[in-house]
C-alpha positions as CSV (number, residue, x, y, z in Angstrom):
1,M,-31.1,-7.5,-49.9
2,S,-30.8,-4.1,-51.6
3,A,-34.5,-4.2,-52.4
4,F,-35.2,-3.6,-48.7
5,R,-32.9,-0.7,-48.4
6,P,-35.5,2.1,-49.1
7,L,-37.8,0.4,-46.6
8,W,-35.1,0.3,-43.9
9,V,-34.2,4.0,-44.5
10,A,-37.9,5.0,-44.2
11,L,-38.3,3.0,-41.0
12,R,-35.3,4.6,-39.5
13,A,-36.5,8.1,-40.5
14,A,-39.9,7.4,-39.0
15,V,-38.5,6.2,-35.7
16,L,-36.2,9.2,-35.5
17,A,-39.0,11.7,-36.4
18,T,-41.2,10.1,-33.8
19,A,-38.5,10.3,-31.1
20,V,-37.9,14.0,-31.9
21,F,-41.6,14.7,-31.9
22,G,-42.0,13.1,-28.5
23,A,-39.0,14.8,-27.0
24,V,-40.0,18.2,-28.2
25,L,-43.5,17.7,-26.8
26,F,-42.1,16.5,-23.5
27,I,-39.9,19.5,-23.2
28,I,-42.8,21.8,-24.0
29,E,-45.0,20.1,-21.4
30,R,-42.4,20.2,-18.7
31,S,-41.2,23.8,-19.3
32,G,-44.7,25.2,-19.1
33,W,-44.3,26.9,-22.5
34,R,-47.4,25.2,-23.8
35,G,-49.6,27.5,-21.8
36,L,-48.0,30.6,-23.3
37,A,-47.9,29.8,-27.0
38,F,-50.4,28.2,-29.3
39,S,-52.8,27.7,-26.4
40,W,-55.6,29.8,-28.1
41,L,-56.3,27.0,-30.5
42,D,-54.4,24.2,-28.6
43,T,-52.3,23.6,-31.7
44,T,-49.0,22.8,-30.1
45,E,-49.0,19.2,-31.4
46,Y,-49.8,20.4,-34.9
47,V,-47.2,23.1,-35.0
48,V,-44.5,20.7,-33.7
49,F,-45.5,18.0,-36.2
50,F,-45.4,20.5,-39.0
51,V,-41.9,21.7,-38.0
52,V,-40.5,18.2,-37.6
53,F,-42.1,17.1,-40.9
54,F,-40.9,20.2,-42.8
55,L,-37.3,19.8,-41.5
56,G,-37.4,16.1,-42.5
57,I,-38.5,17.1,-46.0
58,L,-35.6,19.6,-46.2
59,M,-33.1,17.1,-45.0
60,S,-34.2,14.4,-47.4
61,G,-33.9,16.6,-50.5
62,K,-30.8,16.4,-52.7
């Protein structure tokens, strides 16, 4: 069963990252902040993805 542990950890991390990504985008959409920042290239999703991904990389390091 320990052979599946890395897969389980990766699955949990992916679900958590997806939830955080969705929640941040939801907050940005509802607050009206999307129209103010990053609207010149419509890069809000890309910036949020990069921040969540980068924080995940930092948290997974030893």
